Every structure is written in C-alpha cells, then in structure tokens.
DSSP file (Angstrom, degrees, kcal/mol; ACC not computed):
  #  RESIDUE AA STRUCTURE BP1 BP2  ACC     N-H-->O    O-->H-N    N-H-->O    O-->H-N    TCO  KAPPA ALPHA  PHI   PSI    X-CA   Y-CA   Z-CA
    1    1 A M              0   0    0      0, 0.0     2,-0.4     0, 0.0     0, 0.0   0.000 360.0 360.0 360.0 131.5    3.0   19.6  -11.3
    2    2 A S        -     0   0    0      2,-0.0     2,-0.4    28,-0.0    28,-0.0  -0.799 360.0-169.4 -98.0 134.1    6.3   19.3   -9.5
    3    3 A I        -     0   0    0     -2,-0.4     2,-0.5    23,-0.1     0, 0.0  -0.937  11.1-149.0-121.3 148.8    6.6   17.9   -6.0
    4    4 A E        +     0   0    0     -2,-0.4    27,-0.2     1,-0.1    26,-0.1  -0.967  27.1 158.1-119.5 117.3    9.6   17.9   -3.7
    5    5 A L    >   +     0   0    0     25,-3.1     3,-2.5    -2,-0.5    28,-0.2   0.071  16.8 155.5-125.1  22.5    9.9   15.0   -1.3
    6    6 A E  T 3  S+     0   0    0     24,-0.4    26,-0.2     1,-0.3    25,-0.1  -0.293  74.7  12.4 -54.3 128.7   13.7   15.1   -0.6
    7    7 A G  T 3  S+     0   0    0     24,-1.0    -1,-0.3     1,-0.3     2,-0.2   0.367  99.2 125.2  84.4  -4.5   14.3   13.6    2.8
    8    8 A K    <   -     0   0    0     -3,-2.5    25,-2.7    19,-0.1     2,-0.5  -0.587  51.7-142.9 -87.9 152.1   10.9   12.0    3.1
    9    9 A I  E     -a   33   0A   0     -2,-0.2    77,-2.5    23,-0.2    78,-2.2  -0.967  21.5-175.7-118.1 125.1   10.3    8.3    3.7
   10   10 A A  E     -ab  34  87A   0     23,-2.9    25,-2.7    -2,-0.5     2,-0.4  -0.925  17.5-157.6-125.5 146.3    7.4    6.6    2.0
   11   11 A V  E     -ab  35  88A   0     76,-2.2    78,-3.0    -2,-0.4     2,-0.5  -0.983  10.3-170.5-116.3 131.7    5.8    3.1    2.1
   12   12 A V  E >   -ab  36  89A   0     23,-2.5    25,-2.6    -2,-0.4     3,-0.7  -0.955   8.8-154.6-125.1 111.9    3.7    2.0   -0.8
   13   13 A T  E 3  S+a   37   0A   0     76,-2.5    78,-0.4    -2,-0.5    25,-0.2  -0.586  85.7  21.4 -81.8 149.2    1.8   -1.2   -0.5
   14   14 A G  T 3  S+     0   0    0     23,-1.3     3,-0.5    -2,-0.2     6,-0.4   0.871  88.3 144.5  62.0  35.2    1.0   -3.0   -3.7
   15   15 A G    <   +     0   0    0     22,-2.1    23,-0.2    -3,-0.7     9,-0.1   0.355  39.5  81.2 -91.9   4.8    3.9   -1.0   -5.1
   16   16 A A  S    S+     0   0    0     21,-0.3     2,-0.3     1,-0.1    -1,-0.2   0.739 100.9   9.6 -85.5 -21.7    5.4   -3.5   -7.5
   17   17 A T  S >> S+     0   0    0     -3,-0.5     4,-1.5    30,-0.0     3,-0.7  -0.909 105.6   2.5-146.5 170.6    3.1   -3.0  -10.4
   18   18 A G  H 3> S-     0   0    0     -2,-0.3     4,-2.1     1,-0.2     5,-0.2  -0.092 121.0  -5.3  57.1-138.3    0.3   -0.7  -11.8
   19   19 A I  H 3> S+     0   0    0      1,-0.2     4,-2.4     2,-0.2    -1,-0.2   0.890 135.4  54.4 -59.3 -43.0   -0.9    2.3   -9.8
   20   20 A G  H <> S+     0   0    0     -3,-0.7     4,-2.7    -6,-0.4    -1,-0.2   0.903 108.1  48.5 -60.3 -43.0    1.4    1.4   -6.8
   21   21 A L  H  X S+     0   0    0     -4,-1.5     4,-2.7    -7,-0.3    -1,-0.2   0.904 110.2  52.8 -64.0 -40.5    4.4    1.3   -9.0
   22   22 A G  H  X S+     0   0    0     -4,-2.1     4,-2.1     2,-0.2    -2,-0.2   0.902 111.1  46.5 -60.3 -41.3    3.5    4.6  -10.6
   23   23 A I  H  X S+     0   0    0     -4,-2.4     4,-2.5     2,-0.2    -2,-0.2   0.939 112.7  49.1 -66.1 -47.5    3.2    6.2   -7.1
   24   24 A A  H  X S+     0   0    0     -4,-2.7     4,-2.6     1,-0.2    -2,-0.2   0.900 110.5  52.1 -58.9 -41.5    6.5    4.7   -6.0
   25   25 A K  H  X S+     0   0    0     -4,-2.7     4,-2.6     2,-0.2    -1,-0.2   0.932 110.3  46.6 -61.8 -47.4    8.2    6.0   -9.1
   26   26 A R  H  X S+     0   0    0     -4,-2.1     4,-1.7     2,-0.2    -1,-0.2   0.897 112.3  51.0 -64.2 -39.6    6.9    9.5   -8.7
   27   27 A F  H  <>S+     0   0    0     -4,-2.5     5,-2.4     2,-0.2     4,-0.2   0.942 111.9  46.5 -61.6 -46.7    7.9    9.5   -5.0
   28   28 A A  H ><5S+     0   0    0     -4,-2.6     3,-1.6     1,-0.2    -2,-0.2   0.910 111.3  51.9 -62.5 -42.3   11.5    8.3   -5.9
   29   29 A E  H 3<5S+     0   0    0     -4,-2.6    -1,-0.2     1,-0.3    -2,-0.2   0.828 106.9  54.5 -61.8 -31.3   11.7   10.9   -8.7
   30   30 A A  T 3<5S-     0   0    0     -4,-1.7   -25,-3.1    -5,-0.2   -24,-0.4   0.413 127.6 -98.6 -85.1   1.8   10.7   13.6   -6.1
   31   31 A G  T < 5S+     0   0    0     -3,-1.6   -24,-1.0     1,-0.3    -3,-0.2   0.440  76.1 137.6 101.0   0.2   13.6   12.5   -3.8
   32   32 A A      < -     0   0    0     -5,-2.4     2,-0.4   -26,-0.2    -1,-0.3  -0.436  54.1-124.8 -76.5 152.7   11.8   10.3   -1.3
   33   33 A K  E     -a    9   0A   0    -25,-2.7   -23,-2.9   -28,-0.2     2,-0.4  -0.826  36.6-156.0 -89.7 139.4   13.2    7.1    0.0
   34   34 A V  E     -ac  10  58A   0     23,-2.6    25,-2.7    -2,-0.4     2,-0.7  -0.959  23.6-156.5-130.9 134.3   10.6    4.4   -0.7
   35   35 A L  E     -ac  11  59A   0    -25,-2.7   -23,-2.5    -2,-0.4     2,-0.6  -0.944  20.4-155.1-102.3 112.4    9.8    1.0    0.7
   36   36 A I  E     -ac  12  60A   0     23,-3.2    25,-2.2    -2,-0.7     2,-0.4  -0.809  11.6-167.7 -90.5 119.6    7.9   -1.0   -1.9
   37   37 A V  E     +ac  13  61A   0    -25,-2.6   -22,-2.1    -2,-0.6   -23,-1.3  -0.915  18.6 148.3-111.6 131.7    5.7   -3.6   -0.3
   38   38 A D  E     - c   0  62A   0     23,-2.2    25,-1.7    -2,-0.4     6,-0.1  -0.990  54.6-123.8-158.1 154.6    4.1   -6.4   -2.4
   39   39 A I  S    S+     0   0    0     -2,-0.3     2,-1.1    23,-0.2    25,-0.1   0.770 104.5  70.8 -68.8 -26.0    3.0  -10.0   -2.1
   40   40 A D     >  -     0   0    0      1,-0.2     4,-2.4    23,-0.1     5,-0.2  -0.779  66.4-176.1 -94.9  94.4    5.2  -10.7   -5.1
   41   41 A G  H  > S+     0   0    0     -2,-1.1     4,-2.4     1,-0.2    -1,-0.2   0.855  80.1  52.0 -61.5 -38.9    8.7  -10.3   -3.7
   42   42 A K  H  > S+     0   0    0      2,-0.2     4,-2.4     1,-0.2    -1,-0.2   0.920 112.3  45.4 -65.4 -43.3   10.5  -10.8   -7.0
   43   43 A Q  H  > S+     0   0    0      2,-0.2     4,-2.5     1,-0.2    -2,-0.2   0.879 112.2  52.3 -67.6 -37.2    8.4   -8.1   -8.7
   44   44 A A  H  X S+     0   0    0     -4,-2.4     4,-2.6     2,-0.2    -2,-0.2   0.918 111.3  46.6 -63.4 -43.2    8.9   -5.8   -5.7
   45   45 A Q  H  X S+     0   0    0     -4,-2.4     4,-2.8     2,-0.2    -2,-0.2   0.904 111.1  52.0 -66.1 -40.5   12.7   -6.3   -5.9
   46   46 A F  H  X S+     0   0    0     -4,-2.4     4,-2.0     2,-0.2    -2,-0.2   0.924 111.9  46.8 -59.1 -45.5   12.7   -5.8   -9.7
   47   47 A A  H  X S+     0   0    0     -4,-2.5     4,-1.7     2,-0.2    -2,-0.2   0.926 112.8  48.9 -63.4 -45.4   10.7   -2.5   -9.2
   48   48 A A  H  X S+     0   0    0     -4,-2.6     4,-1.9     1,-0.2    -2,-0.2   0.917 110.6  50.6 -61.9 -43.5   13.1   -1.3   -6.4
   49   49 A D  H  < S+     0   0    0     -4,-2.8    -1,-0.2     1,-0.2    -2,-0.2   0.892 112.8  46.6 -61.0 -39.8   16.2   -2.1   -8.5
   50   50 A N  H  < S+     0   0    0     -4,-2.0    -1,-0.2    -5,-0.2    -2,-0.2   0.760 118.3  40.8 -75.4 -24.9   14.8   -0.1  -11.4
   51   51 A L  H  < S+     0   0    0     -4,-1.7     2,-0.3    -3,-0.1    -2,-0.2   0.660  87.3 108.5 -95.9 -18.2   13.7    2.9   -9.3
   52   52 A S     <  -     0   0    0     -4,-1.9     3,-0.1    -5,-0.2   -19,-0.0  -0.435  42.6-173.3 -71.5 123.9   16.7    3.1   -7.0
   53   53 A K  S    S+     0   0    0     -2,-0.3     2,-0.3     1,-0.1    -1,-0.2   0.789  81.7  12.4 -79.8 -31.1   19.0    6.1   -7.6
   54   54 A S  S >> S-     0   0    0     -3,-0.1     3,-1.3     0, 0.0     4,-0.6  -0.861  95.3 -92.1-137.2 172.9   21.4    4.7   -5.0
   55   55 A S  T 34 S+     0   0    0     -2,-0.3    -3,-0.1     1,-0.3    -6,-0.0   0.680 122.3  35.3 -64.7 -16.4   21.7    1.4   -3.2
   56   56 A D  T 34 S+     0   0    0      1,-0.1    -1,-0.3     3,-0.1     3,-0.1   0.318  92.4  85.5-120.7  10.8   19.5    2.5   -0.3
   57   57 A S  T <4 S+     0   0    0     -3,-1.3   -23,-2.6     1,-0.2     2,-0.4   0.806  96.8  29.9 -87.2 -27.9   16.9    4.9   -1.8
   58   58 A V  E  < S-c   34   0A   0     -4,-0.6     2,-0.3   -25,-0.2    -1,-0.2  -0.989  71.4-178.0-133.8 125.3   14.3    2.2   -2.8
   59   59 A V  E     -c   35   0A   0    -25,-2.7   -23,-3.2    -2,-0.4     2,-0.3  -0.917  15.5-138.7-125.1 146.4   13.9   -1.0   -0.9
   60   60 A A  E     -c   36   0A   0     -2,-0.3     2,-0.3   -25,-0.2   -23,-0.2  -0.761  15.1-175.4-105.2 150.3   11.6   -4.0   -1.5
   61   61 A M  E     -c   37   0A   0    -25,-2.2   -23,-2.2    -2,-0.3     2,-0.6  -0.969  16.0-145.6-144.4 129.4    9.7   -6.1    1.0
   62   62 A Q  E     +c   38   0A   0     -2,-0.3     2,-0.3   -25,-0.2   -23,-0.2  -0.837  38.3 141.8 -93.5 125.2    7.6   -9.2    0.3
   63   63 A V        -     0   0    0    -25,-1.7     2,-0.8    -2,-0.6   -23,-0.1  -0.966  50.8-125.5-159.2 146.7    4.5   -9.5    2.6
   64   64 A D    >   -     0   0    0     -2,-0.3     3,-2.4     1,-0.1     6,-0.2  -0.869  20.5-152.2 -92.6 110.2    0.9  -10.6    2.3
   65   65 A I  T 3  S+     0   0    0     -2,-0.8     6,-0.2     1,-0.3     5,-0.1   0.661  90.6  68.2 -59.9 -17.2   -1.0   -7.6    3.6
   66   66 A A  T 3  S+     0   0    0      4,-0.1    -1,-0.3     3,-0.1     2,-0.1   0.617  75.2 106.2 -79.0 -12.6   -3.8  -10.0    4.7
   67   67 A Q  S X  S-     0   0    0     -3,-2.4     3,-1.9     1,-0.1     4,-0.4  -0.435  81.7-119.2 -70.1 143.4   -1.6  -11.5    7.4
   68   68 A E  T 3  S+     0   0    0      1,-0.3     3,-0.3     2,-0.1     4,-0.2   0.825 110.6  34.2 -52.7 -40.3   -2.5  -10.4   10.9
   69   69 A D  T 3> S+     0   0    0      1,-0.2     4,-2.4     2,-0.1    -1,-0.3   0.230  84.5 110.3-102.9  14.5    0.8   -8.8   11.7
   70   70 A A  H <> S+     0   0    0     -3,-1.9     4,-2.8     1,-0.2     5,-0.2   0.912  76.8  50.7 -58.2 -47.1    1.6   -7.5    8.2
   71   71 A G  H  > S+     0   0    0     -4,-0.4     4,-2.3    -3,-0.3     5,-0.2   0.918 111.9  46.8 -59.1 -45.1    1.1   -3.8    9.1
   72   72 A E  H  > S+     0   0    0      1,-0.2     4,-2.3    -4,-0.2    -1,-0.2   0.898 113.7  48.6 -64.1 -40.6    3.3   -4.0   12.1
   73   73 A R  H  X S+     0   0    0     -4,-2.4     4,-2.3     2,-0.2    -2,-0.2   0.891 110.6  51.3 -67.5 -38.7    6.0   -5.8   10.1
   74   74 A I  H  X S+     0   0    0     -4,-2.8     4,-2.1    -5,-0.2    -2,-0.2   0.949 113.6  42.7 -62.5 -49.0    5.9   -3.3    7.3
   75   75 A I  H  X S+     0   0    0     -4,-2.3     4,-2.5     1,-0.2     5,-0.2   0.877 112.3  54.2 -68.8 -36.5    6.3   -0.3    9.5
   76   76 A A  H  X S+     0   0    0     -4,-2.3     4,-2.8    -5,-0.2    -1,-0.2   0.908 108.8  49.5 -61.2 -41.5    9.0   -2.1   11.5
   77   77 A K  H  X S+     0   0    0     -4,-2.3     4,-2.5     2,-0.2     5,-0.2   0.904 110.6  50.3 -63.5 -41.6   10.9   -2.7    8.3
   78   78 A C  H  X>S+     0   0    0     -4,-2.1     4,-3.3     2,-0.2     5,-0.5   0.934 113.4  44.6 -61.8 -46.7   10.5    0.9    7.3
   79   79 A I  H  X5S+     0   0    0     -4,-2.5     4,-1.8     3,-0.2    -2,-0.2   0.908 114.1  50.2 -65.1 -42.6   11.8    2.1   10.7
   80   80 A E  H  <5S+     0   0    0     -4,-2.8    -1,-0.2    -5,-0.2    -2,-0.2   0.899 120.6  35.3 -61.2 -41.2   14.7   -0.4   10.6
   81   81 A T  H  <5S+     0   0    0     -4,-2.5    -2,-0.2    -5,-0.2    -3,-0.2   0.914 137.1  15.5 -81.5 -45.9   15.7    0.6    7.1
   82   82 A F  H  <5S-     0   0    0     -4,-3.3    -3,-0.2    -5,-0.2    -2,-0.2   0.447  91.4-126.1-115.5  -3.1   15.1    4.4    7.0
   83   83 A K  S  <<S+     0   0    0     -4,-1.8     2,-0.3    -5,-0.5    -4,-0.2   0.279  82.2  26.6  77.1  -9.8   14.7    5.3   10.8
   84   84 A T        -     0   0    0     -6,-0.5     2,-0.3   -76,-0.0    -2,-0.2  -0.940  67.6-129.1-161.0 179.7   11.3    7.0   10.3
   85   85 A I        +     0   0    0     -2,-0.3   -75,-0.2    44,-0.1     3,-0.1  -0.976  22.9 165.1-144.0 133.7    8.1    7.1    8.2
   86   86 A D        +     0   0    0    -77,-2.5    52,-2.8    -2,-0.3     2,-0.4   0.674  69.4  29.6-113.2 -32.8    6.5   10.2    6.7
   87   87 A I  E     -bd  10 138A   0    -78,-2.2   -76,-2.2    50,-0.2     2,-0.4  -0.995  54.1-171.5-138.1 133.5    4.1    8.8    4.1
   88   88 A L  E     -bd  11 139A   0     50,-2.4    52,-3.4    -2,-0.4     2,-0.6  -0.996   5.1-167.0-121.6 127.5    2.0    5.6    3.8
   89   89 A V  E     -bd  12 140A   0    -78,-3.0   -76,-2.5    -2,-0.4     2,-1.2  -0.945   8.4-157.2-112.6 109.8    0.2    4.8    0.6
   90   90 A N  E     + d   0 141A   0     50,-2.9    52,-2.5    -2,-0.6   -76,-0.1  -0.732  40.6 138.8 -84.5  95.8   -2.3    2.0    1.2
   91   91 A N        +     0   0    0     -2,-1.2   -77,-0.2   -78,-0.4    -1,-0.2   0.628  24.5 116.0-113.6 -22.5   -2.6    0.8   -2.4
   92   92 A A        +     0   0    0     -3,-0.3     2,-0.3   -72,-0.1    27,-0.1  -0.205  39.5 136.9 -55.8 137.5   -2.6   -3.0   -2.1
   93   93 A G        -     0   0    0     26,-0.0     2,-0.3   -79,-0.0    18,-0.1  -0.960  40.0-140.5-173.9 158.6   -5.9   -4.6   -3.2
   94   94 A I        -     0   0    0     -2,-0.3    21,-0.1    17,-0.2    20,-0.0  -0.928   5.5-167.3-126.2 154.7   -7.5   -7.4   -5.2
   95   95 A F        -     0   0    0     -2,-0.3     2,-0.2     2,-0.0    -2,-0.0  -0.489   8.2-174.4-142.1  68.4  -10.6   -7.3   -7.4
   96   96 A P        -     0   0    0      0, 0.0     2,-1.2     0, 0.0    62,-0.3  -0.447  24.4-134.6 -64.0 134.6  -11.8  -10.7   -8.3
   97   97 A Q        +     0   0    0     -2,-0.2    58,-0.2    58,-0.1    57,-0.1  -0.728  51.1 138.4 -95.6  90.1  -14.7  -10.5  -10.7
   98   98 A V        -     0   0    0     56,-2.1    58,-0.3    -2,-1.2    59,-0.3  -0.989  55.1-117.3-134.4 121.5  -17.2  -12.9   -9.3
   99   99 A P    >>  -     0   0    0      0, 0.0     3,-2.2     0, 0.0     4,-0.8  -0.285  27.8-118.8 -57.0 144.0  -21.0  -12.1   -9.2
  100  100 A M  G >4 S+     0   0    0      1,-0.3     3,-0.7     2,-0.2     8,-0.1   0.835 113.3  60.0 -55.7 -36.2  -22.3  -12.0   -5.7
  101  101 A L  G 34 S+     0   0    0      1,-0.2    -1,-0.3     3,-0.0     0, 0.0   0.657 114.0  37.4 -69.0 -13.2  -24.7  -14.8   -6.3
  102  102 A E  G <4 S+     0   0    0     -3,-2.2     2,-0.2     2,-0.1    -1,-0.2   0.428  90.5 116.9-112.1  -3.7  -21.7  -17.0   -7.1
  103  103 A M    <<  -     0   0    0     -4,-0.8    -3,-0.0    -3,-0.7    51,-0.0  -0.485  57.3-139.0 -76.8 132.7  -19.2  -15.7   -4.6
  104  104 A A    >>  -     0   0    0     -2,-0.2     4,-2.1     1,-0.1     3,-0.7  -0.625  20.6-120.4 -83.3 146.3  -17.9  -18.0   -1.9
  105  105 A P  H 3> S+     0   0    0      0, 0.0     4,-2.7     0, 0.0     5,-0.2   0.848 111.7  57.6 -56.5 -35.7  -17.6  -16.6    1.6
  106  106 A D  H 3> S+     0   0    0      2,-0.2     4,-1.9     1,-0.2     5,-0.1   0.862 107.3  47.3 -67.2 -33.2  -13.9  -17.3    1.8
  107  107 A L  H <> S+     0   0    0     -3,-0.7     4,-2.3     2,-0.2    -1,-0.2   0.910 111.6  50.7 -70.8 -42.1  -13.3  -15.2   -1.4
  108  108 A F  H  X S+     0   0    0     -4,-2.1     4,-1.9     1,-0.2    -2,-0.2   0.936 111.7  48.2 -57.6 -46.8  -15.4  -12.4    0.1
  109  109 A D  H  X S+     0   0    0     -4,-2.7     4,-2.8     1,-0.2    -1,-0.2   0.881 108.5  54.5 -62.2 -39.2  -13.4  -12.6    3.3
  110  110 A K  H  X S+     0   0    0     -4,-1.9     4,-2.1     2,-0.2     5,-0.3   0.911 106.1  51.6 -62.1 -43.0  -10.1  -12.5    1.4
  111  111 A V  H  X S+     0   0    0     -4,-2.3     4,-3.0     1,-0.2     5,-0.4   0.926 113.9  44.3 -58.7 -45.0  -11.1   -9.3   -0.4
  112  112 A Y  H  X>S+     0   0    0     -4,-1.9     5,-3.1     1,-0.2     4,-1.6   0.869 109.7  55.0 -70.5 -36.8  -11.9   -7.7    2.9
  113  113 A R  I  <>S+     0   0    0     -4,-2.8     5,-1.8     3,-0.2    -1,-0.2   0.901 120.9  31.2 -61.8 -39.6   -8.7   -9.0    4.6
  114  114 A I  I  <>S+     0   0    0     -4,-2.1     5,-0.5    -5,-0.2    -2,-0.2   0.952 126.3  37.8 -82.8 -54.6   -6.6   -7.4    1.9
  115  115 A N  I  <5S+     0   0    0     -4,-3.0    -3,-0.2    -5,-0.3    -2,-0.1   0.766 134.9  10.3 -75.6 -27.1   -8.6   -4.3    0.8
  116  116 A L  I  X5S+     0   0    0     -4,-1.6     4,-2.8    -5,-0.4    -3,-0.2   0.769 128.2  42.6-119.5 -54.1   -9.9   -3.2    4.2
  117  117 A K  I  ><S+     0   0    0     -5,-3.1     4,-2.5     2,-0.2     5,-0.3   0.927 117.2  48.3 -66.8 -43.2   -8.4   -5.0    7.2
  118  118 A G  I  ><S+     0   0    0     -5,-1.8     4,-1.7    -6,-0.4     5,-0.2   0.920 114.0  48.0 -60.3 -43.5   -4.8   -4.8    5.8
  119  119 A L  H  ><S+     0   0    0     -5,-0.5     4,-2.5     2,-0.2    -2,-0.2   0.943 112.2  48.9 -59.9 -50.2   -5.3   -1.1    5.0
  120  120 A A  H  X S+     0   0    0     -4,-2.8     4,-2.1     1,-0.2    -2,-0.2   0.907 114.9  41.8 -61.4 -45.5   -6.7   -0.4    8.4
  121  121 A F  H  X S+     0   0    0     -4,-2.5     4,-1.8     2,-0.2    -1,-0.2   0.743 113.3  51.9 -82.1 -21.3   -4.0   -2.1   10.5
  122  122 A T  H  X S+     0   0    0     -4,-1.7     4,-2.4    -5,-0.3    -1,-0.2   0.894 111.5  48.9 -72.7 -41.7   -1.2   -0.9    8.3
  123  123 A A  H  X S+     0   0    0     -4,-2.5     4,-3.0    -5,-0.2    -2,-0.2   0.903 110.2  51.8 -61.3 -41.2   -2.5    2.6    8.8
  124  124 A K  H  X S+     0   0    0     -4,-2.1     4,-2.4     2,-0.2    -1,-0.2   0.943 110.6  47.0 -60.8 -48.2   -2.8    2.1   12.5
  125  125 A A  H  X S+     0   0    0     -4,-1.8     4,-1.6     1,-0.2    -2,-0.2   0.906 115.4  46.1 -61.7 -42.0    0.9    0.9   12.7
  126  126 A A  H  X S+     0   0    0     -4,-2.4     4,-2.7     2,-0.2    -2,-0.2   0.931 111.2  51.6 -66.2 -45.5    2.1    3.8   10.7
  127  127 A A  H  X S+     0   0    0     -4,-3.0     4,-2.6     1,-0.2     5,-0.2   0.895 107.2  53.3 -60.5 -41.1    0.0    6.4   12.6
  128  128 A L  H  X S+     0   0    0     -4,-2.4     4,-2.4     1,-0.2    -1,-0.2   0.909 112.5  44.1 -60.7 -42.2    1.4    5.1   15.9
  129  129 A K  H  X S+     0   0    0     -4,-1.6     4,-2.3     2,-0.2    -2,-0.2   0.873 112.3  52.6 -70.8 -37.3    5.0    5.6   14.7
  130  130 A M  H  X>S+     0   0    0     -4,-2.7     6,-1.2     2,-0.2     5,-0.8   0.911 113.1  44.2 -64.3 -41.4    4.1    9.0   13.2
  131  131 A I  H ><5S+     0   0    0     -4,-2.6     3,-1.1    -5,-0.2    -2,-0.2   0.930 112.7  51.7 -66.5 -46.0    2.7   10.1   16.5
  132  132 A E  H 3<5S+     0   0    0     -4,-2.4    -2,-0.2     1,-0.3    -1,-0.2   0.871 106.3  55.1 -58.7 -38.1    5.6    8.6   18.4
  133  133 A G  H 3<5S-     0   0    0     -4,-2.3    -1,-0.3    -5,-0.1    -2,-0.2   0.664 103.4-135.8 -72.4 -16.3    8.1   10.5   16.1
  134  134 A G  T <<5S+     0   0    0     -3,-1.1    -3,-0.2    -4,-0.7    -2,-0.1   0.530  83.4  84.5  78.6   6.0    6.4   13.8   17.0
  135  135 A K  S   <S-     0   0    0     -5,-0.8    -4,-0.1     1,-0.3    -5,-0.1   0.354  80.5-141.0-122.3   6.2    6.3   15.2   13.4
  136  136 A G        -     0   0    0     -6,-1.2    -1,-0.3    -9,-0.1     2,-0.3  -0.276  18.8-157.2  70.4-156.3    3.1   13.6   12.1
  137  137 A G        -     0   0    0      2,-0.0     2,-0.4   -49,-0.0   -50,-0.2  -0.973  18.7 -81.0 165.7-172.0    2.8   12.3    8.5
  138  138 A K  E     -d   87   0A   0    -52,-2.8   -50,-2.4    -2,-0.3     2,-0.5  -0.977  24.3-167.1-126.2 135.0    0.5   11.5    5.7
  139  139 A I  E     -d   88   0A   0     -2,-0.4     2,-0.5   -52,-0.2   -50,-0.2  -0.987   9.2-169.3-121.3 120.9   -1.6    8.4    5.2
  140  140 A I  E     -d   89   0A   0    -52,-3.4   -50,-2.9    -2,-0.5     2,-0.6  -0.947   3.3-163.9-115.1 119.0   -3.2    8.0    1.7
  141  141 A N  E     -d   90   0A   0     -2,-0.5     2,-0.6   -52,-0.2   -50,-0.2  -0.909  17.6-135.7-105.6 120.1   -5.8    5.3    1.2
  142  142 A I        +     0   0    0    -52,-2.5     2,-0.1    -2,-0.6    -2,-0.0  -0.637  30.1 177.5 -78.8 116.3   -6.5    4.4   -2.4
  143  143 A A        -     0   0    0     -2,-0.6     2,-0.4    22,-0.0    20,-0.2  -0.167  22.7-118.6 -97.8-164.0  -10.2    4.1   -2.9
  144  144 A S    >   -     0   0    0     18,-1.6     3,-1.7    15,-0.1     4,-0.4  -0.984   7.7-143.0-146.0 133.5  -12.0    3.4   -6.2
  145  145 A I  G >> S+     0   0    0     -2,-0.4     4,-2.2     1,-0.3     3,-1.5   0.789 102.8  71.1 -59.9 -26.7  -14.5    5.4   -8.2
  146  146 A D  G 34 S+     0   0    0      1,-0.3    -1,-0.3     2,-0.2     6,-0.1   0.759  85.1  67.2 -63.2 -23.4  -16.1    2.0   -8.9
  147  147 A A  G <4 S+     0   0    0     -3,-1.7    -1,-0.3    15,-0.2    -2,-0.2   0.795 113.9  28.8 -65.3 -27.1  -17.2    1.9   -5.2
  148  148 A F  T <4 S+     0   0    0     -3,-1.5    -2,-0.2    -4,-0.4    -1,-0.2   0.664 133.9  31.1-106.4 -23.5  -19.6    4.8   -6.0
  149  149 A H  S  < S-     0   0    0     -4,-2.2    -1,-0.2    10,-0.0    -2,-0.1  -0.674  85.1-147.2-135.3  78.1  -20.3    4.1   -9.7
  150  150 A P        -     0   0    0      0, 0.0    -3,-0.1     0, 0.0     3,-0.1  -0.150  10.9-167.5 -53.0 137.2  -20.1    0.4  -10.3
  151  151 A S        +     0   0    0      1,-0.2     2,-0.3    -5,-0.1    -4,-0.0   0.666  60.0   2.7-102.5 -21.1  -18.9   -0.5  -13.7
  152  152 A M  S >  S-     0   0    0     -6,-0.1     3,-0.8     3,-0.0    -1,-0.2  -0.993  76.7 -87.5-160.9 162.4  -19.7   -4.1  -14.1
  153  153 A I  T 3  S+     0   0    0     -2,-0.3    -2,-0.0     1,-0.2     0, 0.0  -0.518 102.9  44.8 -70.7 141.3  -21.2   -7.2  -12.5
  154  154 A G  T 3  S+     0   0    0    -56,-0.2   -56,-2.1    -2,-0.2    -1,-0.2   0.445  84.4  90.6 107.0   1.7  -18.9   -9.2  -10.3
  155  155 A L    <>  +     0   0    0     -3,-0.8     4,-3.5   -58,-0.2     5,-0.3   0.086  44.1 117.4-115.6  24.2  -17.2   -6.4   -8.3
  156  156 A A  H  > S+     0   0    0    -58,-0.3     4,-2.2     2,-0.2     5,-0.2   0.929  81.4  41.9 -58.8 -49.3  -19.6   -6.2   -5.3
  157  157 A A  H  > S+     0   0    0    -59,-0.3     4,-1.8     2,-0.2    -1,-0.2   0.929 118.2  47.0 -65.0 -45.3  -17.0   -7.2   -2.6
  158  158 A Y  H  > S+     0   0    0    -62,-0.3     4,-1.1     2,-0.2    -2,-0.2   0.951 112.2  49.5 -59.9 -51.0  -14.3   -5.0   -4.2
  159  159 A D  H >< S+     0   0    0     -4,-3.5     3,-0.6     1,-0.2    -1,-0.2   0.905 111.8  48.0 -58.5 -43.5  -16.6   -2.0   -4.5
  160  160 A A  H >< S+     0   0    0     -4,-2.2     3,-0.6    -5,-0.3    -1,-0.2   0.837 113.0  49.2 -66.5 -31.7  -17.8   -2.3   -0.9
  161  161 A S  H 3< S+     0   0    0     -4,-1.8    -1,-0.2     1,-0.2    -2,-0.2   0.616 105.8  57.7 -83.2 -12.1  -14.2   -2.6    0.3
  162  162 A K  T << S+     0   0    0     -4,-1.1   -18,-1.6    -3,-0.6   -15,-0.2   0.155  71.5 120.6-110.1  18.7  -12.8    0.4   -1.7
  163  163 A Q  S <  S-     0   0    0     -3,-0.6   -18,-0.1   -20,-0.2    -3,-0.0  -0.402  82.2 -73.0 -70.7 161.1  -15.0    3.2   -0.4
  164  164 A T        -     0   0    0    -20,-0.1     2,-0.4    -2,-0.1    -1,-0.2  -0.252  51.3-161.1 -58.6 143.5  -13.1    6.0    1.3
  165  165 A F              0   0    0    -24,-0.2   -24,-0.2    -3,-0.1    -1,-0.1  -0.995 360.0 360.0-130.2 124.0  -11.8    5.1    4.7
  166  166 A S              0   0    0     -2,-0.4    -1,-0.1     0, 0.0    -2,-0.0   0.370 360.0 360.0-134.7 360.0  -10.7    7.7    7.2
C-alpha cells in the first residue's frame, strides 16, 4: 500500500529502533518530515542521519518521555523545527519482564510513567497545538496485542499499560 505524506510533519516517540524506526522510515519515504524522539540520543541521531533525504527532513531529539515536561518539550521542538505538527505516533515504551510477585513498586511506576503517562501528556501537548493550528491532525497510540492476550509471565505492568488509549 502506498501512502503520500508530502508536506506532513510527524513526531515518532521511541523512533530510534524497532517498530518506531520502521514507522519513521515509512513516513520519511512517504515524504513527511519527521522528528525522531528517543531516550538514546546517539541512536536517534544515527537513525535521523540514515533516513534524512535532505539536511532538514528528519531530525533527532533526545528526551526521556517519563519526565514531567517531556511532551511539551517534544512538541515545542517540533514546532520550532518544522513550524507545525500533523501526526504524533506515541510508540515509546518499556517492557521489563518481571513477575508481578517480584515487581518493585518503583519499576511498576516507571512502566506507567513511560508507557501511559508519557503517552497521555505528549498526546495532550500535540492535540493542543493541532487545535491551535486549526487544521487538526492524527494521534496514533501504539498498543499491544499482549495487553489482551498475554503471552508470558512477567509482563503484567506492561500489558496493563498498553491497552488502547483514546
């Protein structure tokens, strides 16, 4: 299936590797300008350098999505760099494999700060800018089938945090 995103601006969190990198790559191939956001700044820059058709089409940003102001900083960087935002893909997430009976509260909280709270407040920041811009946009939250059909012991926090969010 061919998609055309010429002139669109996208943000992909967790975009330096795996599914996020795949999404960023397809967006760039379809003509979108992309802000790749990842906790690993070097990997994000490597991904941006490899995907960029021109010096300004794919940009990297290092940020920990669990930080309180991460969503606002991500969207501010997108607006500063590309002047608008059309698409947000909330892909960043962690999945520590620790059985619930062995899980420490701080690890449980970390999973929720990244997988759910980071997603929610990045979506909020993006939605506010999309509304302000008057042309709307798309927010895509990456869930997991494992949330509905658990595959193994040790993913209770991850599974609960990756149900669909709207």
